[in-house]
C-alpha atoms as one frame of an Amber mdcrd trajectory, in Angstrom:
protein
  -0.926 -40.190 -92.562  -1.788 -42.494 -96.438  -2.684 -40.434 -99.163  -4.433
 -43.134-101.708  -4.612 -42.030-105.074  -6.929 -43.036-108.076  -7.465 -41.518
-111.237 -10.242 -40.768-113.282 -11.129 -40.790-117.338 -13.131 -39.471-119.655
 -13.269 -41.604-122.109 -13.782 -45.721-122.798 -13.035 -47.535-119.604 -11.133
 -47.204-116.569  -7.834 -48.357-118.113  -7.929 -46.859-121.368  -8.823 -43.863
-123.005  -9.517 -43.856-126.101  -8.421 -40.028-127.968 -10.576 -39.277-131.059
  -8.603 -37.708-133.675  -9.277 -34.363-135.297 -10.463 -34.130-139.159 -10.527
 -31.406-141.319 -12.791 -32.060-144.064 -12.867 -29.270-146.522 -15.915 -28.241
-147.472 -16.940 -27.655-151.535 -18.328 -24.231-151.732 -19.794 -23.006-154.504
 -20.710 -19.110-154.374 -22.547 -17.674-156.700 -23.743 -13.624-156.102 -22.764
 -10.475-156.935 -21.634  -6.973-155.470 -24.488  -4.883-153.579 -25.104  -2.936
-150.680 -27.002  -3.452-147.984 -30.826  -3.993-148.309 -33.424  -2.116-146.623
 -36.009   0.210-148.152 -34.016  -0.017-151.791 -32.982  -3.381-152.735 -29.537
  -4.019-154.151 -28.506  -3.957-157.803 -27.173  -7.358-159.075 -23.710  -6.235
-160.884 -22.924  -9.997-161.384 -19.634  -9.883-163.690 -20.008  -6.920-165.001
 -18.800  -5.446-161.336 -15.547  -6.542-162.979 -15.222  -3.821-165.432 -14.996
  -0.141-165.029 -15.906   0.491-168.962 -18.455  -1.993-170.895 -19.643  -1.057
-174.359 -22.298  -3.320-176.381 -20.266  -1.853-180.210 -17.078  -0.112-179.601
 -14.833   1.845-177.159 -12.652   5.040-178.129 -10.467   7.005-176.219  -8.686
  10.177-176.901  -5.507  11.209-174.227  -4.120   9.812-171.431  -7.072   8.056
-169.392  -6.217   5.959-166.488  -9.250   2.931-165.898  -8.538   1.013-163.085
 -10.789  -2.606-163.793 -11.366  -4.317-166.741 -12.743  -3.067-170.029 -14.929
  -4.847-172.354 -17.146  -4.883-175.734 -19.532  -7.120-176.583 -20.695  -7.868
-179.118 -18.822  -5.802-180.672 -14.877  -6.245-180.273 -13.186  -2.540-181.258
 -11.517  -1.029-178.174  -9.181   1.831-179.752  -7.503   4.334-177.545  -4.691
   2.435-175.274  -2.125   3.949-175.600  -2.250   6.733-175.013  -4.772   5.577
-172.021  -3.905   2.782-169.878  -5.633   0.244-167.754  -4.614  -0.485-164.205
  -5.714  -3.572-162.218  -7.321  -4.865-165.315  -7.649  -6.414-168.989  -9.294
  -5.823-172.584 -11.722  -8.330-173.206 -12.958  -7.613-177.142 -16.101  -9.682
-177.586 -14.344 -12.821-175.139 -16.630 -14.764-173.154 -15.916 -12.788-170.002
 -17.273  -9.215-172.004 -20.538 -11.779-173.179 -21.194 -12.631-169.761 -20.833
  -9.408-168.212 -23.438  -8.102-171.060 -25.781 -10.938-169.775 -25.250  -9.457
-166.297 -25.857  -5.931-166.918 -29.009  -6.678-168.796 -30.068  -8.408-165.683
 -29.047  -5.775-163.193 -30.360  -3.172-165.879 -33.496  -4.608-166.169 -33.799
  -4.807-162.368 -32.513  -1.257-161.042 -35.347  -0.097-163.289 -37.735  -1.805
-162.550 -37.510  -0.886-158.736 -40.349   1.294-157.128 -40.074   4.810-156.798
 -40.046   6.224-153.875 -39.338   9.843-154.554 -39.117  12.213-158.022 -36.349
  14.767-158.030 -34.666  17.227-160.741 -34.450  17.121-163.084 -31.500  19.141
-162.714 -30.176  17.474-158.982 -27.615  20.188-158.539 -27.552  21.933-155.327
 -29.884  19.115-153.690 -29.392  16.549-151.064 -31.134  13.181-150.953 -31.195
  10.299-149.173 -31.207   6.536-149.799 -33.774   5.210-151.988 -35.119   5.125
-156.038 -35.136   8.389-157.637 -37.045   9.114-160.843 -37.529  12.439-162.939
 -40.994  14.011-164.242 -39.114  14.618-167.186 -37.433  11.333-167.496 -33.970
  13.608-167.384 -31.605  14.021-165.178 -28.728  16.558-164.991 -26.494  18.343
-162.812 -25.365  21.596-162.876 -24.013  22.176-159.697 -22.601  19.882-156.673
 -25.438  16.823-155.917 -25.133  15.469-152.065 -25.977  12.137-151.582 -26.656
  11.492-147.371 -26.486   7.652-146.087 -27.452   8.747-142.717 -24.870   6.592
-141.008 -25.631   3.569-143.555 -22.620   2.596-145.233 -25.006   0.072-147.056
 -27.881   2.970-148.258 -28.297   2.246-152.216 -29.511   5.348-154.159 -30.891
   4.739-157.457 -31.674   7.062-160.327 -33.667   6.077-162.735 -33.684   8.477
-166.052 -36.169   7.710-168.894 -34.266   8.687-171.368 -31.060  10.915-170.630
 -28.301  11.874-168.308 -26.506  14.826-169.087 -24.130  16.531-166.318 -22.592
  19.730-166.597 -18.992  20.677-166.368 -17.203  21.138-163.155 -20.150  19.397
-161.806 -19.341  17.619-158.839 -21.188  14.507-156.351 -20.390  14.839-152.476
 -21.205  11.448-150.750 -21.550  11.866-146.743 -22.229  10.103-143.661 -21.265
   6.783-145.166 -22.836   6.836-148.210 -20.775   4.838-151.337 -19.969   5.198
-155.283 -20.981   1.322-155.517 -23.867   1.937-153.942 -24.937   4.260-156.644
 -26.720   3.445-159.588 -27.877   5.728-163.019 -30.345   3.658-165.054 -30.259
   5.650-167.764 -33.197   4.830-170.732 -30.997   6.061-173.890 -27.372   7.606
-173.623 -25.616   9.712-170.910 -23.334  12.446-171.457 -20.605  13.366-168.386
 -19.711  17.194-168.653 -15.931  17.920-168.943 -14.385  17.802-165.698 -17.068
  16.709-164.132 -16.650  14.033-160.869 -19.642  11.574-160.857 -20.037   8.967
-158.298 -21.716   5.734-158.666 -22.325   2.856-161.670 -23.805   4.268-164.703
 -26.135   1.936-166.814 -27.032   3.056-170.175 -29.411   1.490-172.393 -27.923
   3.078-175.469 -24.408   4.823-174.672 -22.188   6.912-172.476 -20.179  10.051
-173.273 -17.211  11.076-171.113 -16.617  14.346-171.772 -12.369  15.718-171.708
 -11.089  15.483-167.781 -14.609  13.870-166.315 -13.775  11.507-163.333 -15.835
   8.236-162.965 -15.397   6.744-159.230 -17.762   3.376-160.536 -18.552   2.044
-163.330 -19.669   2.857-166.932 -21.854   0.919-168.403 -23.641   0.563-171.908
 -25.821  -1.874-173.271 -26.312  -1.828-176.852 -24.139   1.177-178.012 -20.437
   2.815-177.670 -18.758   4.516-174.982 -16.062   7.219-176.004 -13.575   8.515
-173.429 -11.375  11.675-173.529  -8.524  11.900-170.775 -10.451  10.661-168.149
 -10.312   8.633-164.587 -12.742   5.834-164.150 -12.297   3.909-161.145 -14.289
   0.407-160.565 -14.927  -0.274-156.801 -12.946  -3.840-156.350 -15.212  -6.792
-155.537 -13.389  -9.233-153.591 -14.524 -12.168-151.602 -12.541 -14.412-149.172
 -13.694 -18.222-148.379 -12.416 -20.016-146.520 -13.229 -23.305-144.015 -11.522
 -25.141-141.426 -12.249 -28.264-139.157 -11.783 -29.509-135.857  -9.546 -32.268
-135.098  -7.326 -32.627-137.803  -7.361 -36.171-138.333 -10.554 -38.615-137.237
 -11.572 -41.760-136.196 -14.674 -43.868-136.716 -17.216 -43.009-134.828 -16.024
 -39.202-134.083 -17.259 -36.271-134.316 -15.720 -33.521-137.096 -16.991 -29.878
-136.562 -16.491 -27.964-139.640 -16.041 -23.630-140.073 -16.700 -21.957-143.386
 -16.141 -18.527-143.367 -17.144 -16.402-146.047 -15.328 -12.251-145.501 -16.446
  -9.514-147.374 -12.725  -8.380-148.163 -13.593  -6.062-151.069 -15.038  -2.818
-152.211 -18.302  -3.735-153.155 -20.747  -5.628-151.087 -22.461  -8.917-152.111
 -26.607  -9.077-152.641 -27.917 -12.886-152.401 -24.669 -14.479-152.527 -25.095
 -18.626-152.005 -22.314 -20.552-150.926 -23.193 -24.462-151.298 -20.870 -26.892
-149.602 -21.112 -30.259-151.117 -20.511 -33.023-149.053 -20.182 -35.738-151.614
 -16.745 -36.245-150.572 -17.245 -36.677-146.999 -21.050 -38.025-146.428 -19.275
 -41.923-147.659 -17.314 -41.587-144.860 -19.843 -39.817-142.098 -23.061 -38.501
-141.474 -24.392 -34.904-141.405 -25.845 -34.145-137.793 -28.180 -31.883-139.142
 -26.930 -29.233-137.162 -25.827 -25.705-139.314 -26.289 -22.666-138.075 -24.893
 -19.125-139.510 -24.417 -15.689-138.158 -26.049 -14.307-140.742 -28.184 -15.366
-143.813 -29.735 -18.827-143.556 -28.994 -22.348-144.057 -30.252 -25.105-145.427
 -29.167 -28.855-146.121 -30.408 -31.111-148.865 -28.473 -34.183-149.252 -25.737
 -33.809-150.302 -25.320 -29.958-150.275 -25.223 -27.697-147.324 -26.235 -24.147
-148.873 -26.001 -20.446-147.197 -27.759 -17.737-148.539 -27.404 -14.220-147.738
 -26.226 -10.762-148.004 -22.457  -9.234-147.290 -22.148  -5.815-146.623 -18.512
  -4.337-147.264 -15.999  -5.300-144.319 -18.952  -8.332-143.102 -18.154 -11.671
-142.307 -20.325 -14.749-142.155 -19.623 -18.022-140.241 -21.330 -21.169-141.102
 -20.631 -23.959-138.339 -21.691 -27.757-139.106 -20.474 -31.214-137.850 -20.925
 -34.329-139.276 -20.095 -38.354-136.973 -17.924 -40.576-138.963 -19.441 -43.797
-139.292 -18.390 -47.146-137.495 -17.609 -49.213-138.691 -16.708 -46.689-141.970
 -17.005 -48.354-145.409 -16.103 -45.690-147.138 -12.681 -44.114-148.749 -11.302
 -43.631-145.308 -10.761 -40.039-146.496 -12.530 -36.706-145.628 -12.117 -34.779
-148.890 -13.286 -31.599-150.664 -12.815 -28.447-152.387 -14.024 -25.059-151.816
 -15.047 -23.246-155.589 -17.023 -19.929-156.490 -17.877 -18.262-159.669 -18.403
 -14.960-157.865 -16.849 -11.911-159.172 -13.051 -11.217-156.907 -13.104 -14.943
-154.769  -9.878 -16.647-154.186 -11.325 -20.227-154.835 -12.221 -20.248-158.472
 -12.214 -24.057-159.860  -9.067 -25.064-160.161  -7.687 -22.502-157.531  -4.240
 -23.661-155.674  -5.236 -21.912-152.597  -4.504 -23.755-149.725  -7.947 -22.304
-148.015  -9.860 -24.013-151.035  -8.872 -27.742-150.812  -7.893 -30.260-147.846
  -7.733 -34.362-147.728  -8.051 -35.727-144.272  -7.442 -39.355-142.993  -9.953
 -41.551-141.584  -7.467 -43.605-139.070  -8.827 -46.257-137.966  -5.855 -47.421
-135.448  -6.639 -45.756-131.357  -4.666 -43.265-129.102  -5.136 -44.749-125.488
  -3.266 -44.327-122.070  -2.989 -46.450-119.217  -2.917 -45.622-115.720  -2.554
 -47.656-112.523  -5.699 -47.594-110.942  -4.786 -46.489-107.027  -1.217 -46.026
-105.170  -0.282 -45.507-101.779   2.396 -42.071-100.485   2.688 -43.653 -96.791
   2.834 -41.521 -94.134   4.223 -38.246 -92.725   3.770 -35.926 -89.852   2.191
 -32.636 -90.210   4.470 -30.223 -91.611   6.614 -33.040 -93.286   6.703 -33.968
 -96.858   4.853 -36.900 -98.351   5.835 -38.737-101.662   5.474 -41.756-103.570
   5.737 -43.166-107.176   2.261 -43.185-108.908   2.958 -46.338-110.792   3.718
 -46.208-114.688   1.521 -44.579-117.112   1.781 -45.375-120.869   0.333 -43.758
-123.984   0.320 -46.035-126.603  -0.322 -44.619-130.230  -1.708 -46.953-133.279
  -2.364 -44.280-135.225   0.497 -44.582-138.014   1.768 -41.343-137.145  -0.942
 -38.692-137.987  -0.746 -36.497-135.341   1.156 -36.103-132.052  -0.234 -36.219
-128.829  -0.498 -34.218-125.249  -1.002 -35.879-121.838  -2.943 -33.568-119.558
  -3.249 -34.172-115.564  -5.579 -32.589-113.153  -6.455 -33.310-109.743  -9.100
 -33.166-106.855  -8.207 -31.857-103.288  -7.108 -34.210-100.763  -9.534 -34.842
 -98.065 -10.349 -37.352 -95.521 -13.174 -37.693 -93.094 -15.986 -34.675 -93.907
 -13.144 -32.727 -95.951 -13.482 -29.675 -93.747 -10.638 -27.097 -93.650  -8.513
 -29.016 -91.171  -9.295 -32.461 -93.377  -8.145 -31.285 -96.512  -4.880 -30.641
 -98.568  -5.482 -28.308-101.478  -4.377 -29.807-104.546  -2.515 -26.947-105.373
   0.066 -28.182-102.738   0.874 -31.140-104.465   3.503 -31.670-107.476   3.645
 -33.989-110.285   7.297 -34.736-111.243   8.160 -36.621-114.122  12.534 -37.592
-114.036  12.428 -38.962-116.832  10.780 -41.977-119.273  10.856 -45.376-118.750
  10.713 -46.648-122.272   9.728 -45.082-125.443   9.120 -46.463-128.736   8.758
 -45.074-132.409  10.089 -42.400-134.155   8.599 -39.206-132.382  10.282 -36.108
-130.065   8.986 -36.572-126.743   8.735 -33.764-124.046   8.052 -34.190-120.385
   7.334 -31.071-117.693   9.790 -32.320-115.155   7.984 -30.893-111.920   3.922
 -29.579-112.432   1.901 -27.905-110.001  -1.441 -29.628-110.030  -4.888 -28.176
-109.726  -8.696 -28.443-110.658  -7.678 -27.125-114.030  -5.812 -29.992-117.056
  -1.901 -29.160-117.866   0.396 -30.385-120.121   3.182 -33.062-118.851   3.811
 -34.828-121.871   3.826 -34.601-125.343   4.721 -35.672-128.637   5.934 -34.643
-131.191   7.935 -34.945-135.024   5.333 -38.175-135.178   6.481 -40.823-137.586
   4.478 -43.666-137.273   2.886 -45.806-134.420   4.778 -45.082-131.016   4.484
 -44.921-127.264   5.727 -43.689-123.969   5.668 -44.226-120.442   6.730 -42.909
-117.300   6.788 -42.977-113.415   5.420 -39.804-112.017   6.047 -39.311-108.050
   3.791 -37.417-106.341   4.860 -35.158-103.400   2.505 -33.156-100.868   3.287
 -30.784 -98.343   1.143 -31.792 -95.283  -0.109 -28.723 -93.713   1.125 -28.457
 -89.738  -2.732 -28.117 -88.606  -3.892 -31.390 -90.846  -5.462 -33.775 -88.716
  -5.040 -37.479 -89.061  -6.538 -39.381 -91.266  -6.184 -41.135 -94.621  -6.438
 -38.804 -97.366  -7.386 -39.658-100.831  -7.787 -37.735-104.301  -8.358 -38.483
-107.808  -5.653 -37.560-110.380  -7.513 -37.753-114.042  -5.087 -38.211-116.774
  -5.965 -37.275-120.559  -4.777 -37.590-124.223  -5.372 -36.223-127.064
């Protein structure tokens, strides 16, 4: 019985398989957006850079006693911040009239106007003590809000539910008053819009963000799980605990493969994850492709798992909301020009101006930049077109050399490579059960390399059981420059006892990447 072998390839002819490399072109992303919650009946309030501040005032900030503030403290257009120490600031800094405070006040004005203009869904109060309220925008018939007992906010299972309280004049909470957040409600999604001034009672607890047009007084022992933000006047503190929920946005970008060649396709993935404690509303991520499009063409195929994505050369733009813990993935691809007349590098950076992001301009975070070469050399493999194993009787073993298999890597060592093999069953006649030798009964044996060139670590798998699934048989790692490797594999198969006589043939496919 004779077994005739041929081999097949997936690219570029019978004797040569051209392995396209892989490229990681960093997407230059600029993200703007503001912490917020999910949009339902009530839209989120865009705090912008004011989200970085636990306390923000227009004129002065004064403190008495050992107040603890988690987040930034700022004043603008005033500059005075007094009482630290004995007060302390954790995970934050003082901004006395500096550009950060100026920007935060500008964003606070936007947020205040946004929250004040949202349509009212119900009236409540003026005393909110003892009430249980669901998401929505509330006003008070008398223009004031107070809390004499315990106010409960019920998100009804939606952690992105928004609560807005519009007080035309004042917010005054009683001593020892309290708030409870239930069924997924978050302090970051609660907004108190105060037309003049707010006063929080001694030893009271308030959840959410106070946006006061004039001033805020936080009485002795009061606790705020959120922010105290005053546009025009002072903020007065006394032995308080104020904790601003921290915004955090993690941007990363990957591409496959890690190096590329002319006429190759590079697939990109941008991941935008809200890893903080506040949501983002209307976030925008712009992938600037200028450093890519001199070498490649955008394939016009961007998709996103949430929000919307569009392309207007040279920028790819994603826009959407990000709830706490949410992740959005944007994917698209480019085709490398052939010939490539660019600078042979797909290079870019990821940057963002959003609060709490990891890719500020000039960031050294490796997720925020990359430079990928376009390699003009090729990776190829050659295999004999056919081979014969001679003959064997049923129950015996047939084996023979396939002939020299050679990989040539002319890519200047930009990456290693792996050769895989797969095989069809060996058949004769009509391919019935007695006319078939399963590929699983065939071994692919490599005793050693017949030759190697270049600087690389070449590793062989001495014995591989063939199947219809590609399996690695030779790899090159630690590559430095052009290289090659050749081997003469032996194909060995057991002929079943019930096999009929005939010439059995199969196709063994070699691929390299």
